[in-house]
C-alpha positions in Angstrom: -7.1 -45.1 6.7 -9.0 -48.0 5.3 -7.9 -50.3 8.1 -4.2 -49.8 7.3 -1.7 -49.3 10.2 0.2 -46.0 10.2 3.9 -46.5 9.5 6.1 -46.0 12.5 8.8 -43.4 12.3 12.4 -43.2 13.6 12.6 -40.4 16.1 15.6 -38.0 15.9 16.1 -36.8 19.5 17.9 -33.5 18.8 20.0 -32.4 21.8 21.5 -29.3 20.4 22.5 -27.5 17.2 25.7 -27.1 15.2 28.0 -24.1 15.0 26.0 -21.2 13.8 28.6 -20.1 11.2 28.6 -23.4 9.3 24.8 -23.7 9.0 24.5 -21.7 5.8 26.9 -24.0 4.1 26.1 -27.4 5.7 22.7 -27.2 7.4 22.2 -28.7 10.8 22.2 -32.1 12.6 18.8 -33.2 11.2 20.0 -32.6 7.6 23.1 -34.7 8.1 21.2 -37.6 9.8 18.5 -37.6 7.2 21.0 -37.8 4.4 23.1 -40.5 6.2 20.1 -42.6 7.0 18.4 -42.1 3.7 15.2 -41.0 5.4 13.4 -37.7 4.9 10.5 -38.1 7.4 12.4 -38.5 10.7 10.3 -37.5 13.6 12.4 -34.6 15.0 12.1 -33.8 18.7 14.1 -30.8 19.9 14.5 -31.9 23.5 17.0 -29.1 24.2 14.1 -26.7 23.5 11.9 -28.7 25.9 9.7 -30.3 23.2 7.8 -33.3 24.6 9.2 -36.7 24.1 7.3 -39.1 21.9 5.4 -42.3 22.8 7.9 -45.0 22.3 5.3 -47.6 21.1 4.6 -45.4 18.1 8.3 -45.5 16.9 10.4 -48.0 15.0 13.6 -46.6 16.4 15.4 -43.7 18.1 18.6 -41.8 17.3 20.0 -39.3 19.8 22.2 -36.6 18.3 25.4 -34.9 19.4 25.3 -31.5 21.2 27.5 -28.6 22.3 26.1 -29.2 25.8 27.7 -31.5 28.4 26.0 -34.5 29.9 27.8 -33.8 33.1 26.0 -30.5 33.5 22.8 -32.5 33.9 20.5 -29.8 32.5 16.8 -30.4 33.1 16.0 -31.3 29.5 18.9 -33.7 29.4 18.0 -35.5 32.6 14.4 -35.8 31.5 15.6 -37.4 28.3 17.8 -39.7 30.2 14.9 -40.9 32.4 12.9 -41.5 29.3 15.7 -43.5 27.7 16.1 -45.6 30.8 12.5 -46.7 30.4 12.7 -47.2 26.6 15.9 -49.3 26.3 14.5 -52.4 28.2 11.5 -52.5 25.7 13.9 -53.6 22.9 13.1 -50.7 20.7 16.3 -50.0 18.6 18.2 -47.0 20.0 21.4 -45.4 18.7 23.2 -42.6 20.6 25.8 -40.5 18.8 28.5 -38.5 20.7 26.3 -36.7 23.3 23.6 -39.3 22.7 26.1 -42.1 23.4 27.1 -40.4 26.6 23.5 -39.8 27.6 22.6 -43.4 27.1 25.5 -44.4 29.4 24.5 -41.9 32.0 20.8 -43.0 31.8 21.7 -46.6 32.3 24.1 -46.1 35.3 27.5 -45.4 33.7 29.7 -42.4 34.3 30.4 -39.5 31.9 32.9 -36.8 32.6 35.7 -34.8 30.9 38.1 -37.2 29.1 41.3 -37.2 31.1 43.1 -37.7 27.7 41.7 -34.4 26.4 39.6 -33.3 23.5 39.4 -35.5 20.5 38.5 -33.8 17.2 39.1 -34.7 13.5 39.5 -38.0 11.8 40.8 -40.8 14.1 41.4 -44.5 13.6 39.2 -46.8 15.6 39.7 -50.4 16.5 37.0 -53.0 16.9 37.4 -55.2 19.9 37.8 -58.9 19.1 34.3 -60.1 19.8 32.7 -57.4 17.6 33.8 -58.7 14.2 30.8 -60.4 12.5 28.9 -60.7 15.8 27.4 -57.3 16.4 24.3 -56.4 14.4 25.3 -52.8 14.1 29.1 -52.7 13.8 30.0 -56.3 12.9 30.1 -55.4 9.1 33.0 -52.9 9.7 36.7 -53.8 9.2 38.8 -54.3 12.3 40.2 -50.8 11.9 38.3 -47.9 10.4 38.4 -44.1 10.2 35.8 -42.0 12.0 35.0 -38.3 12.5 35.1 -37.0 16.1 34.5 -33.8 18.1 34.1 -34.1 21.8 35.8 -33.4 25.2 33.6 -35.6 27.5 33.6 -39.4 27.3 32.0 -42.4 28.8 34.5 -43.3 31.5 32.6 -46.1 33.2 30.2 -48.4 31.5 26.8 -49.4 32.9 26.4 -52.9 34.2 25.9 -55.4 31.3 27.2 -53.0 28.6 29.7 -54.4 26.1 32.6 -52.4 24.6 32.7 -52.7 20.8 35.4 -50.3 19.7 38.3 -48.1 21.1 40.2 -45.1 19.7 43.5 -43.6 20.8 41.8 -41.3 23.4 38.6 -43.3 24.2 38.3 -46.8 25.6 34.5 -46.8 25.2 34.4 -45.5 21.6 31.5 -47.7 20.7 29.3 -49.6 23.1 26.4 -52.0 23.0 24.3 -51.0 26.0 21.6 -53.6 25.6 20.3 -56.0 23.0 19.0 -53.2 20.7 20.8 -50.2 22.1 24.1 -48.8 20.9 26.2 -45.8 21.4 29.1 -44.4 19.2 31.3 -41.6 20.4 32.2 -40.9 16.7 30.0 -39.0 14.2 28.8 -41.2 11.4 26.7 -38.3 10.2 29.7 -35.9 9.7 31.1 -35.3 6.2 34.8 -34.5 5.8 33.8 -30.9 5.0 31.8 -30.6 8.3 34.7 -32.1 10.3 37.1 -29.6 8.7 34.9 -26.7 9.5 34.6 -27.8 13.1 38.4 -27.7 13.4 38.6 -24.3 11.7 36.0 -22.7 13.9 37.5 -24.1 17.0 41.1 -23.4 16.1 41.6 -20.9 18.9 40.4 -23.3 21.6 42.5 -26.1 20.1 45.7 -24.0 20.2 44.9 -23.1 23.8 44.7 -26.9 24.5 48.1 -27.3 22.7 46.5 -29.0 19.7 47.5 -28.2 16.1 44.5 -27.3 13.9 46.6 -27.3 10.7 47.9 -30.8 11.5 44.4 -32.0 12.3 43.1 -30.6 9.0 45.8 -32.4 7.1 44.7 -35.7 8.6 41.0 -35.1 8.0 39.8 -37.7 5.5 36.7 -39.5 4.2 35.1 -42.0 6.6 32.8 -44.0 4.3 32.9 -47.1 6.5 31.9 -45.3 9.6 29.1 -43.6 7.8 27.5 -47.0 6.9 26.5 -47.4 10.6 23.5 -45.1 10.0 22.1 -47.2 7.1 22.7 -50.3 9.1 20.8 -48.9 12.0 17.8 -48.2 9.7 17.9 -51.8 8.6 17.8 -53.0 12.2 14.8 -50.7 12.9 13.0 -52.2 9.9 13.7 -55.7 11.1 12.6 -55.1 14.7 
């Protein structure tokens, strides 16, 4: 390599896969993150398929995806990933957890994750930054005080780990975005979701939504673009490059 250092990659810790029926049209989680982050050479680790976790020192950052699994089920692969994250976060390596990844970070660091007593949250919702986030947080400080975000989850972070700081709330989630450590963040929303993906999630889960007394048609009508929330992924890439 002529004395040159190998470039470090951002690891995409994949904790599941999307709805099978929408893959032909939209692809899978890795495709959405690659596009949203503007990176085509993410180091993908399918931990839900028991692939070995990478050596953190060889990475420039870590993103943990969403999943159809539940953190509260404490599956072996999930607990193993949580143990790994608990060791990585104190090193200062930039980490971003999304939906399941957000919850897994909270669990790994001593918080509590369980079914949201307010019920499932799906579709486009309005999120509110807490007062001390504006212009102060490296990841979310560039966002407006109120912004739209895509969601699809039924579990939430109910209790934060010691030292974690709440950054944003939504109508059903008091811990919608969190800074867990100096360089570790979790967002309950999906910055990688397009409006088309969100709409298809609602369509393919319409039966379950009606059972839960939610109105799929009304949710679809409220689904809209979330360009501001999507900028979080590019902002995280910048933080990884600066670290």
